[in-house]
N, C-alpha and C positions, 0 to 999 in steps of 0.2 A: 504494500500500500504506500501511497505517497501523499504528502500534504502540499497543497497548492495555495499560494497567496496568503500564507499565514502572516498575521501582523507581527511587527517587531515587539509590540507591547506584551508584557507578561500577563497572562490571563489566569486569575485565581480560580475561576469556574468555567468549565467547558461542557457544553451540551451538544450531543451528536445524534443526528437523525439517520440511522443506518438504513441503506437501501439494499435491495435484493441482489446479492452477488451473482445469482444464477439467472437473472432476467435476460430475455433476448436483447433488449436495448438497455443495457446497464447504465444507471445514472450515477453521478458523483454523489458523495455523502456531504450533506450540509452540516457545517460546524459553526457554533456560536460560542465565543469566549467572552467572559466578563472581566474587564480590568478594574481593579479597585483604585479609585482616585479620591483620596480623602474619604468623604462620606457618600460619594457617588459611585455608581457602577457604569462603566463605559463599554458598550457592546462592540464586538469585532466579529466579522463573518469571513469564513474561508471554506475550502472544501478539502475532502480527502478523496482519493481515487483508488478504486480496486486495481490490483495488478491485472495484467492482460490474460494470465493463465488461470482460469477458474477451476482447473482440475487439480491444482497443487494446493497444499496448505497455505493459509494466509500468513505472510510475513509482515508483522506490524512493528518491526524494530525501528523503522523510520519515524513512527508516531510516538514511541515511548518517551523521548525527552519532553515533548509538549504535554503529555498526559501526566508524567511524574512531577512536573513543575507546578501543576494546578493543585489546589486544595481539594477539589472534588471534580469528578468527571461523571456525567450522566449519559447513559446510552439508551436510546429508544430504537429497538429493533423491529423488523417486520413481523407481523403476526403470522402464526402458522395456521394451517387449516385443521378442521376437525378430522379425526380418524375416519377412514373409509367406513361407510354405513352409519355414522353418527351424525346428529343434527347440530351438535355444538361441541366446542373443545372441552376437555376435562376441567381446565382451570375456570372456564365460564360456569360450568355446572357446579363445581365446588363452591364458588363464590356467590352463586345465585344471580349472576350477571346475565344480561340479555345476550342470547346467542347470536352474534353478528357474523360468524364465519360458518360456512357449511362445508 
C-alpha cells in the first residue's frame, strides 16, 4: 500500500474509510487526519492506494510511520454479506440491528 498527498503536519487522529481491495474498479482509500493546534483540530485529507497485486498479502509497512505517530487510528471497513441462505449477518442478528445486507 502507498500513501499519497499526505500532509506534512503531524496528525494526532486518523480516520480511514477502507475500500474493497477485490472490487473490479478498485478505489483509493480516503484518509482524514486531525492536527491539534492549541484548542482547535485542523483537518487534513489524503489517500492510501492498494498495491496492484490483489493476490498477494497486503504490505502496509509504508503506512506504519503515519499510523504509529497518531494517538488513535480509526478504521471503517467494508461490510460483509450474510452467509449463503441467511437473510442477515450474524452480528446484525446478535445485536438486534436491522438486517441491511442479504
